[in-house]
N, C-alpha and C positions, 0 to 999 in steps of 0.2 A: 502493499498499499504506500506506505512512506516511499519505495520509488519511485512508483507511478507520479506520485506530487512531485518529485524534483524531477522528474524527464519532462511533466509538464509543464513546470515553472523556467527550465531551462528553457522549452523552444517561445513560450508564451515573452522571453528576454531577449532571443533571436528573431524574431519575427519582430519586437520594440526598435531592437538599434540596428536592423539591416540596413535598411533606406540613411539612417543618420553615419553607419560608419562608410556604406559606397561612396556619400558625399566626400567625405576626406579621401578615396583612395582615388576619385575622378579628381581631384583640386592638386593631388599631389603626385598626380599619375607620372607627366612629366619630367619629374624629378627623379623617381626611383625606376623608372623603364628608359629613359633617354640615353644611360650610360650602356646598355645593351640592346634594344632594339631602338632607335631613335625614329627611325622610318613608319612604325606603327603609331608614333607618339604623333608626329607628323601627318601619317594618314588620319587619326581618331580627332585631331584638330579642325582639317580641311572640314572634314565628313559632318562635323560637328556646326563650323561656321556657315556650313550649304544647310544644313539644319535649322539652321536658325531666322538665313534666308528666308524660308520658306514660311516658316512661323511668322515672321514680320509682315510675309507678300499674306499667308492666311488670314493675320489678325485683320489687315487692311479689308480684305474683300470680307470678312463677317462685319468688320463694323460699318460699312455701306449698306450693306445688306439690312443691318437691324438700324439703322439709323432711315432708310428708306420705308421700313415695312414702321415705324413709328409716325414716319410723316403723313402715312396710309390712314394709321388708326386714330390720329387728331382729327381725321374730319368725320371719325363716326360715332354718334351716338348712340353711345352702348345703356344710358338711362330709356331711351323708348324701345330698345332692344330688350330690355330687362321687365319694362312694365306690359310689354305683348306678352311675358311668358307668364301663367296665372302660378307656378308654382313656385316663383322666386319669394311670393309673400314668406312662403314656409323658411325659408334660409335666416340662419341667425351667425350675426357676425362679432363676436368678441375680437378686442384689437386689443392684444397683451403688450405691454410698455415696461418691460424690464427696466428697474431703474435703482440707482444706488449714488448717492451725492451728486447728482446731476442740476445742474443749473434753477431756479424754478424757471426764469425765464426759456427758457432752451424746451425745457417740458410745454411749456405755456405755446410757444409756438409749432411747436409736433401735432397740441390737442387741437389748437385753431386751424390748421390742415384740416384737419378730420372734421370738423363743424362746417368744412366748406364743401362740403362733399357733394353729389349731384344724385346719390344715391336715394332712389323715390319711396324706401318702404323707411320706417325706424325700427331698424333691427339689430343698430350695432352699438354693443358693450363696449364703453370702457373699464378695461383694466388696468389699473396702477398698481403697478406689481412691487412692493418696496422691501427695502431687506428693514430685519425689526434692528441691526446695528446699527443702522440712518435715526440717529436722534430726531432730526427736524423732519422725517418723515409722515408723522402724522399732523403738522402743520402743513406740510406742502399737500397732502390733500386735501385738508380742509377747503384751503386754497380753491384749489383746481375744482373740487366738485362743487363748492359755490359760484363758481365763473363759467364751467362750461356743463354742470349736469343735467342743464335742461336740455340739452341738444342731442342728451342720447338715449337709449330705450333703459338704461339704467351705469349706475358706476358704480364698479366693486371696487374695494381697494384691499389688497393682500401685503403681510408682512412678513416676508421668510426670515424664518431663525434656521441658520445652519446649524447641521447636525454634525457628531462626526466624521460620519460615514462621505461627505460632502465636500465639495470642494468649488470656494468664492466662485460666484460667479453670476454670466446670465443663465447659461444651461439650469443650476439646480434653483434657482429663481424662478425664472420663469415655468418649469416642472411643478415647482408648486401651486403655482398663480392657477395652472393650467387646470391640474387636479383638483382646486377647488371649485372652478368654471365647472368642471365634469359631473362635478356631484350635481352643482345647481340647477343644469338641465337637468342631471337623470330626473331628480326632484318632480323638476315641471312636467316629467312627459315627452322633452321633446330627444327627437332623436339624433346622435350623434351625426348622424349620417347627411342632417341638414345643418351641421354645423361648421362653419369654415373661419377656423381660430388665426388670425394675423398677429404675427411676430415683429412688433414696431419699435425699431429704436429709437431709443430718447430722443435723438436728435432727425429723424429719420424724417421728412415730410410727405405727405404721401398725396399725388396728383386730387383732381377735383374727380376726375371720371373712374378712381381705383376701383371701388367699388362694384360700380355700376358694370364695370369691366371683367373683373374678377369675378359676380356673383354669375355671367351672362357666359362665360368659358368653363366656368363650374358647371351652371347644370345643362350644357351643350357634350360636355365630358361623361364617355358612357365611363371611361373608369374613372372617374373625379375620386372615390373615396381613397384610391391610392398614389394620387398624385397633389405633388409640391407646384406653389405657381408662385414666380420672381418678377418682379421689373427690377433693372438695374440698378441700384444707386449711386447715383452720380455725385462727388464728392464739391460742390459747386457752392454751396448755402455762403459760406462765409470765405469764399476764390479769393477775393480782393484785398483782405486782412491777411492772410499768412505770407509767410517771408516763402521767395522764389523757388527756392529750392525744397521745402515742403508742396510747392502749388505743384512744382513737376510732376513729383510722387503722386500728387492727390490726381493730375490730371491724367500719368497712367494708368492708374490703378480704376479711372472712369472708362477710359477708353478701353481697359482689358474687358471689363464688364459688360461693354456695351457688345463686345466680339462675343463673347459667352452666350449671350443673349439668342444669336441664331444657330449657334453649338448645339441641334436639340438632341442631339446623343450623349453627348459628354456633358451636358448643363446640369448644372445641381447648384441650388439656390445659397446664397448668400447672406449674410447680416437679415436684411427685413424681407419676408416673404411669408404666406398662407397655407395650410393643408385643414382636410376634416379631422375633427375632434377626434371622429372613427380612428384613424391609421393611428394620431399616438395615442389614445387609449390603446389600441394594438399591441405597438412598442414601448408599452410601459412609458410612455411619455418620453424626455430626454435621461439619458442617462445622468448625474446628479456630479457624478467623480470625475467630468473631462472640461477642458475650457472652451476650446471652439466646439461649438455644439451644432451650426448648419449643415456641416458635412455631414457631420456627426448623426445625426438625426436621420438623416439622408440614410445612411448605410445601414443604421438601427433598421430601417422599413427595406431596405433592397434585399438585407439578409434575412427577413423573414417571407417575403413575399415575392421574389424576385422580379426581373424583365415588367412586370405592372407598375411597378414603382418607377415614377419619370418627375423631373421638375420641368413644366411646359412654361412655355414664355410669358410674360404681356409686356407688350410691346407699346411701352408708356414709361416715366421718366421720376422716380423716386429722388428728392433732392436729400444728400445728408450733407455735414459738417466733415471740413478735413478737420486734424489736430493744429489746435492753436491755444497754446498757454499763455498769451500775454507777450512773452518775450521770445528771441532767435533762440539761445540756448535750450531755456527750455523747451518750448517747440519741439526742437530738436531730439531733446531725448526723450519726449512721450512717442513722439514719432517712430522712436526706435524702439523702443517698447510696446507700439502697438503693431508693428510688425513681427515683432519677436511674438509677442502672443500669436499671432495669425499663423507663423509660420509653426508653430508650437501644434498647428493639425498635421505635421507628419507623425501624428502619435497616433494618427486613424487608421494608418497603412498593420499595423503590427494587429490593430482590433479587426482588420480585415481580413490581413491573413487568418486570423485566429476561425476567423467565424465562417471563412472559408472551406472551413475544413467540419465545420460543424451542419452547414448546412447544404445535404449532399439531392433536396429538394430543387434546390438549382443547378442549372445547366452547367457544365464548369466551363463552356466558354465565354458566358454570360460572366461568370466571378473574375475570369483571368482578364477581360474587355476594362473594367471596372479596376480591378489592383492597376495592371498596366496606366492608366488614366491617372490614377494617386501616385503614382511612383515618378510618371513623368512628373506631374506637379512638384513635387515635395524634391525630387533631385536637381530638375532644374535651378529654384530657388535659390540655394547658396553658391550653387557653380560655376552657373552660364556667365559672369562676371568674369571671374577664372579664365576660362576656356577663351574668350573673347577677346579679352584684353594679353595678360601676361605668359599665359602657355606655350605661344610661339617664339616668343623670344628664350625659352628655355632649353629647349635640345640645345642646340648650336652653343652656348653658355654651358651648358655639362659636359657635354660631348664634342670638340673644336675639331675632330674628321669629320663631322656629319656636316658643320659646316660648308665644308669643302665639294659637297656634296651636290649634285643640281637642286634636288629636294630641299636640301639644306639652305641655299641661297635663293629658291624661287618661295620658301614659305612662309618669311613674312611679309611677302608681296601679294600671292595669291590671297592671304588673308584678309589683308588690308584694301584690295578688291572688293573682295566679297561684302567685308563691314560698311564699304563708303556705297557702295551700291543700295545696301539696307538703309541708309541714312536717306535715302528719296521717299521712304514713305511717314518720312517726320512729318514731309509736307500735307499728305493726308490727315496726318492726326491733329495738325495743326488748326486745320482747316473745320475737322469735325468736331472738335474741342471747342472754336470758336461759336457756331452753330447751335451745338447743346446748350451752351451760357448765354448764347441768347434768348433762347424759348426761355430760360428759368431766370431773363431778367439782368443779369450779369454779363452786360454792355463790354464789347472792346475796342479803347477808340486805338483809331490809326496808328498812330505813333507807338504804340504797344506791339502791335502784330510782328514789326521786325527782332525783340525782346524774346517773342514767344516762338520765334523759329531759334534764333539762335541759343536760346536755354536749353534745347534741346543736343547740342555738344557738350552739355557738362553734365548729361546724361552718366557714364559712365563712373564718377566721380559719386552721385548722387545715390547711384544704384549700389555702390558699394557700400554706403556709409548707412542709406536708410533702409536695405533688401538685402542685399547676402550675407553684411555682417549679422544683421540680427538673425537670419535664419540660420547662419553658421551656427551663433552660439545657441538658439532654440536644439538644432543637430545635436551638438557637443551634450548638452545636458541631459541629453536622452540616453546617448551615451555614457555620461558618468554616475548616470542614475540621480540628478540634482531636480526635483520637481521645480515648474514654474506657478510664482504667485500671480493670480490672478490680478491685474492693476488698469483700475477704469482711467481710461483716456480723455484727462483735462480737455476743454473742449467751451472758451468763457465768450 
């Protein structure tokens, strides 16, 4: 028995550190392989650069496609479509806002956006999910209920008390709140299939047509109880306030999220999303001992129901805040911590690998595809900067003989040409970025356009400091067994 437990722990630990160790092997590959097989290293770098070019081109394609779909859907009156469906009156919309020490004005902005919804039925319930350790919670709840209570069917306030087996953060808080919501609807005899739960970050401003659009898509979806619904959160609320280096990261994150929207086969929700209460109940709500919860809840559902679980796109825009802490240095530090927390999602790989062996009812190829996508996403995060920038310089330095070969001479030039061609896509990114911000009343002045283009050439430095490095720290912490503590990202 003890031998079996020991073997189980060994494999759990192996799955957990698999990708973090692989990240370090890839980053250091030019150092330890160049003395023996420099040509192999060179071909690996060239292949990766070509792969990067393909990914950049694909991102542009999907960005443009998503943008066009958003343009088309802007002109559709989903309110009228919902009114034409009699069963739409049965759909309940609890909106869960998990919050911990969020400024009151941020919560007010988020809730105010909900009150401006064009949804025709009064079935939206506001759920304010506070942490019991926030002393100001009850006073905030009192102010918010007094100010906005009349706009909703009802306002439910919960206070999550952190238990010994729980990790502080969004997952444990919203799991507690949604279980209370579930109990309320059960007592009222409302079917869980008719309850669409929306998880809304405390700084996410939902568009006016969000609930009309969501309800219409939900009702016409035959497999709706198995699906998640997601619109991209574009980090533009405070775009003009934040330092330009953080602005670059916010822009890049927004562009990537826009591109994800049209990748239907690989689409997994991020941050703010909706799903049926039935599905949440079936998977036991969110696991309470994790930090990143959006992808994790998807995989909780996938490993129970297989390919029936999907995330469907909503072609509209949710506006969110980028990190801003008032001062340049403090903002950078908070942005670093936020990225590290996101990168901690690499822990989902260990979970997914374990569940793959515990779900024989799911087709092997379906599980393999999901694992490949997970590994690809989290492996590229900390390694891309190193492969694209410094790796090409290492083989000739470590192995001077290789430098005198044709391949050794051409390697820096080939990689330079590929990366230079990739920069052409930056102009498309800039154009889409300007058009999106214009829709959200964030206008770009003409004299700022050159800066918006030039700033992208600082992307390697910014990506290293605010993306690769925090991701690498997250991976290294997993290897060393050092847990990450959830830190609320400050947005003043």
